[in-house]
C-alpha positions, 0 to 999 in steps of 0.5 A, a space after each residue: 338972181 333970175 326971177 322964179 316962183 316964190 314957195 311959201 310953206 310950213 312943215 308939220 308932222 301928219 297924224 292918222 286923221 290928217 287926210 280925213 280932215 282934209 276931205 272934210 275941208 273940201 280937199 281933193 287928193 290930186 295924185 299919189 306918186 313915188 319919186 327919187 331925189 338926189 341932192 348935190 353940194 360941194 364937199 364943204 357944203 358951200 350951197 347949203 351953208 348959203 341956204 341954197 339947195 340943189 336937187 334933181 328929182 326923178 322925172 322932174 329935172 333940176 331945181 335950185 331953192 334960193 332964200 327969199 327976202 327977209 320977212 315975218 319970222 315963224 315956223 314957215 319957210 320962203 324960197 325962190 324956186 329956179 327950175 330953168 337950167 340956165 338960171 340955175 347955172 348962173 345962180 350956182 356960179 354966183 353963189 360959188 364964186 365961179 366965172 361964167 362956164 359957158 353953154 350947157 345944163 346943170 349936169 355939165 357944170 357939176 364937175 367944174 363946180 365940184 358938186 357931188 351927190 350928198 343925199 339920195 332917197 325915195 319918197 312916196 307922196 300923197 298930194 292934196 289941193 284945196 281952197 279955203 273959201 270959194 267966195 273969193 276968186 283971188 283965194 290962193 290955191 293951197 297944196 298939202 303934200 304928205 310924204 313918207 321917205 324910204 328911211 322911215 320919216 314922214 312929214 307933211 307940208 302946206 304950201 302956196 306958190 306966188 309970183 310976187 313978194 307982195 303976195 307972200 303975207 296973204 299966202 302965209 295967212 292962209 297957210 297958218 289958217 289951214 295948219 291950225 285947222 289940221 291941228 298943227 301946233 302954232 309954233 311947231 318946227 319940223 325938219 325937212 326930209 333932207 335934214 333928217 337924212 343927213 342927221 341919220 346917214 351923213 352925220 359929218 355933213 349934218 355936224 358941219 351945218 351945225 357948226 357953221 350956223 351955231 353963232 348966227 341965224 340958222 338957214 331955213 332948211 336946217 330945223 331938226 327934230 329936236 329943235 337944236 337947229 332953231 
């Protein structure tokens, strides 16, 4: 798989005092933005079943999240993010068992790979950034995104981006520390917007994910609101 940044994140349910607490901790509101996400998969959900998540974000382009190497278990997730279209296409072909499809971007291979839209929704995001300790120049920058989807679901995530697997434990430690400071329960497991969308509006897809992963470890993205997916 092509090299990409490693995203380490932990989702949580934000409360009415979350932003005030972020300000107290020295957080800076970087921006607030509204965007649409469209997710693609095969009719059999071959990507999601392999814990791969293909998304086209308005004004940002394509992204494929691929599972990171196994590590410490817990209520966090770790993914390699691919944003270069040639790398995304190569990984899609590998996961879906397709041959080399030649030149062209992601849009050009949707048809040959039988990829179709499976979810689409709009998100309003308030994006914060902060560093827990200014004394250490190596301290990872943490981002806190507070999202509200157009179908009424609100979720927050504490995130750090690193380049190497060796950097993941330190990033995870800071994420857990900040989560604790924000009052997030230690083992709280919160579903992604996409999973809640499928649960509410594409129950046949949601059920397919449940069935596929019922007898083995659940994919990182499939943690639903009532914890029935891990």
